[in-house]
N, C-alpha and C positions, 0 to 999 in steps of 0.2 A: 461326198462331193465329187462330181465328175469333172474331168478336165475338158474345157471347150477350146478348140483351136481358134485363134484369132483370124486365121486365113479363111476366106470365104470358099465355099464349095462351088466350083465352076458350073456344075450341073444345075445348081439352085440360084445362081446369081443372075438377076435380071440385067439385060442389056449386053450380055456376052454372046458372041457367035461361037459356033463349034471351033475348038482350037484355041479359044481364049481371046480372040480379036474383039474389038469394039466397033460396032457399025457407026457410020457417019451420023452426027447429030446427037450421039449419046454422051459425048464428052462435054464437060462444062467449059465455058469460055475461059480464056486465059486470064490469069490474075493480073491486077494492076500493079504498078511499081510500088516498091516499099515506101518511098518518102510520102506518098499520098495517104498512107494509112497511119503514120505517126503524127503526134501533135507537133505543131510548129515550135522550133527552138528559138527563143529570142534572147536567152542569156549567153549563148555561145557566140563570141565574135567571129566574123568570117575573114578577118584580115590576116590571121596566122600569128606567127611568133612576133613578139615585140623585138626591137633592136637590141635591147640590153641583154637578155638571156642568150640570144643568138650570138652576140659578140663575145660573151664570156665563154660559151661552148667552143667557138672557133679559136679563141686565144688559148684555151686549155689544150685543144687538139694540136695546135702548132707547137706549144711548149713540150708536150709529150713526144711529138715526132722529133723535135730538135734534141731532146734528151737521148732518145734511142739512137739517133744519128751520131751524136757525139760519143755515146758509149760504144757504138760499133767502130768508130774511127780510133778510139783508144785501144780497143782490142786488136785491131789490125796493126797498129804501130807498135 
């Protein structure tokens, strides 16, 4: 079995100019944006986080910050 290189040979590749350039009109049109190619998602709400989990996260973050602040003050004094 012989190894075939996946890279094209520039001398045998159609549409290439000498030096590897591509002439105008040989390139495909630009691709469309990604959301147009995917199916529409109807199960995922667009409103974001509900108030309950966000409140819990904020309260926990404040409690942790207060703990470390109190711990730092105890170490300083």
